[in-house]
C-alpha positions in Angstrom: 0.3 0.3 0.0 1.1 3.4 -0.8 2.0 6.2 1.7 -0.3 7.7 -0.3 -3.3 5.5 0.8 -2.7 4.5 4.3 -3.0 8.0 4.9 -5.8 8.4 3.1 -7.3 5.6 5.4 -6.1 6.6 8.0 -7.4 9.7 7.9 -10.9 8.9 5.7 -9.7 12.4 3.9 -8.5 12.2 0.2 -5.0 12.1 -0.6 -4.0 13.9 -3.7 -0.7 12.3 -5.6 -0.4 15.2 -8.5 1.3 18.3 -8.6 -1.6 20.1 -10.1 -4.6 18.8 -8.2 -8.3 19.5 -9.7 -9.6 22.4 -9.3 -13.0 21.1 -8.4 -13.3 19.2 -5.0 -16.1 18.9 -2.7 -14.6 18.4 0.2 -13.5 21.7 2.4 -10.5 20.8 2.8 -7.7 18.5 1.1 -4.5 16.8 1.6 -1.4 16.7 -1.3 1.6 16.0 -1.5 3.1 19.0 -3.0 6.7 20.4 -3.7 8.3 17.9 -1.2 5.7 18.0 1.3 2.0 17.1 2.8 0.2 19.4 2.5 -3.4 21.0 3.6 -5.6 22.9 1.3 -9.0 23.5 -0.2 -10.3 26.4 -2.8 -8.2 29.2 -1.9 -5.4 28.7 -1.1 -5.3 26.5 -4.7 -3.1 28.7 -6.3 -1.6 29.6 -3.8 0.4 25.9 -3.4 -1.5 25.6 0.5 -0.3 25.5 3.6 2.1 23.5 5.1 4.3 22.8 9.0 7.4 25.0 7.6 10.7 24.1 9.3 13.0 27.3 8.1 14.1 29.1 10.7 11.5 32.0 10.4 12.4 35.7 9.5 15.0 37.6 12.0 15.8 33.8 13.8 19.9 33.4 13.8 20.8 30.1 11.9 22.5 28.5 13.8 22.1 26.0 16.3 21.3 26.3 19.3 19.9 29.4 18.8 20.2 32.0 20.9 17.4 32.6 23.4 16.6 35.7 23.6 13.2 36.6 22.3 10.1 37.1 24.3 9.4 33.1 24.3 13.0 31.6 25.2 12.1 34.0 28.3 8.7 32.8 29.7 10.1 29.3 28.8 13.7 29.9 30.9 16.7 30.0 29.8 17.9 26.9 32.6 14.3 25.3 31.6 16.0 21.3 29.3 12.7 19.7 28.7 9.0 21.5 27.4 6.2 19.6 26.1 3.9 22.0 24.1 0.0 20.8 24.7 -0.9 22.7 21.5 1.0 22.5 19.1 -1.2 23.6 16.4 1.2 23.8 13.1 4.4 24.0 15.4 6.1 27.2 15.2 6.7 27.5 18.7 7.5 24.0 19.0 10.5 23.9 16.2 11.6 27.7 17.2 12.0 26.0 20.8 14.2 22.6 19.1 16.6 25.4 17.2 17.1 26.7 20.6 18.2 23.9 22.2 15.0 22.3 24.3 14.1 19.0 24.5 11.2 19.7 23.1 8.1 17.0 22.8 3.9 17.8 21.2 1.0 17.0 22.0 -1.8 17.7 19.0 -5.7 16.5 18.9 -6.1 16.9 15.6 -4.8 13.8 13.0 -5.1 16.1 10.3 -2.4 18.5 11.7 -0.4 15.5 13.2 0.0 14.6 10.0 0.7 17.4 8.8 3.3 17.9 12.0 5.1 14.0 11.6 4.9 15.4 8.0 7.2 18.4 8.9 9.1 16.2 11.4 10.6 14.0 9.0 11.8 16.7 6.5 13.3 18.3 9.5 15.9 14.9 10.7 16.5 15.2 6.8 18.2 18.6 7.5 21.8 18.9 7.6 22.4 20.9 10.7 20.3 17.8 12.6 22.0 15.0 10.7 25.2 16.4 11.7 24.5 17.1 15.1 22.2 13.3 15.8 20.1 15.6 17.4 16.8 13.8 18.1 13.7 15.5 16.2 10.2 17.1 18.7 8.6 13.7 20.0 4.6 13.8 18.8 1.5 12.7 20.8 -2.2 12.5 19.1 -5.0 12.9 21.0 -6.2 14.5 24.1 -4.4 17.1 25.7 -5.7 16.7 29.5 -6.1 12.9 29.2 -2.3 12.4 27.9 -0.7 15.0 30.4 -2.6 13.6 33.4 -0.8 10.3 32.1 2.7 11.2 32.0 5.5 9.4 33.8 7.9 12.2 33.7 7.2 15.9 34.7 8.9 18.4 32.4 10.2 21.4 33.1 7.7 23.8 31.7 5.1 23.2 29.4 3.3 25.7 27.1 -0.1 25.7 26.2 -1.1 28.5 23.2 -4.9 27.7 23.6 -7.5 29.0 20.0 -8.8 32.1 22.2 -11.8 33.9 19.9 -10.4 36.3 17.4 -10.9 39.8 18.0 -8.0 41.4 16.1 -7.3 42.0 11.6 -4.6 40.0 10.9 -2.4 39.4 7.8 -3.8 37.5 4.9 -1.5 34.3 5.7 -2.0 34.4 9.2 -5.2 34.5 8.3 -5.4 32.1 6.3 -3.5 29.7 8.6 -5.0 30.6 12.0 -8.7 30.6 9.8 -7.7 27.1 9.2 -6.3 25.8 11.6 -9.8 27.2 13.9 -12.4 25.5 11.4 -10.5 22.1 12.3 -10.0 22.6 15.7 -12.9 25.5 16.6 -12.2 27.1 19.8 -10.7 25.3 22.5 -12.9 26.2 24.9 -11.7 23.5 27.7 -8.8 25.3 27.9 -10.1 25.9 31.9 -9.4 22.5 32.4 -6.4 22.6 30.0 -4.4 24.6 32.8 -5.2 23.0 35.5 -4.0 19.5 34.0 -0.6 21.4 32.7 -0.3 22.8 36.4 -0.9 19.3 37.8 1.6 18.0 34.9 4.7 19.7 35.3 7.4 19.9 37.3 8.6 23.8 37.0 6.2 26.4 35.3 3.7 26.5 32.7 3.8 29.3 29.7 -0.2 30.5 28.7 0.5 32.6 25.3 -2.6 34.4 24.6 -3.2 37.6 22.7 -3.3 40.7 24.7 -6.9 42.0 25.4 -7.1 37.9 26.4 -7.4 37.0 30.9 -5.0 35.1 32.6 -5.6 32.1 31.6 -4.6 30.9 35.2 -5.5 33.7 36.8 -2.5 36.4 38.0 0.8 34.8 37.0 4.2 35.2 38.8 5.5 36.9 35.5 4.6 38.3 32.7 6.8 38.8 29.2 4.9 41.3 26.9 4.8 42.2 23.1 3.1 44.3 20.7 -0.1 41.7 20.3 0.5 39.3 22.9 1.8 37.7 26.0 3.4 34.9 27.6 2.0 34.3 31.2 4.8 32.1 33.6 3.1 30.6 36.3 6.2 29.3 38.4 6.0 26.5 40.7 
């Protein structure tokens, strides 16, 4: 059985192994192996190439490994932190940034479709020269409900990172709007985010970090520390 067919059967989604998939498709979303990776497409993104997990450094990030722990995310996670679980992985951009900084990263994703896209990204990451040359272990990916998975951890990580889906209230760039809109369509808002925070608090060894838009109320009450950006902030809860 081909990888495409096996993936299609696992997800119950169509998989197009074509360079130019049909323009008329009945599904809201579909997957396609294109440009050397697994992509998520809909009718609006079809001509633009679709969306995939980007494993390369983000604009402004250094390409050295480990990358400097200077930005707000690194300050919130903590420079002395070693192990991090991203319990709301989504497009995995924060997980990958943490991995490039040298943290030991594990990821949880509840959507089987997003998990397949993430797994494809991690497979491509594993083939990067800088990963192969250093014999690095790419982030571990766990599929399932984060609340349940966190409750079943055998070891407590130093940090559990949460980036739950809050109701959107601000105009975003076209690219961000599309990727986040698709993620919201697949996952919906995280209505259980309060329970997720409690599960993270019980499961962490040292801290919980919550990324949220600046208009949202703190998820776990008054944080121990806050790192404020222009449009978002990181609330840190220390044990």
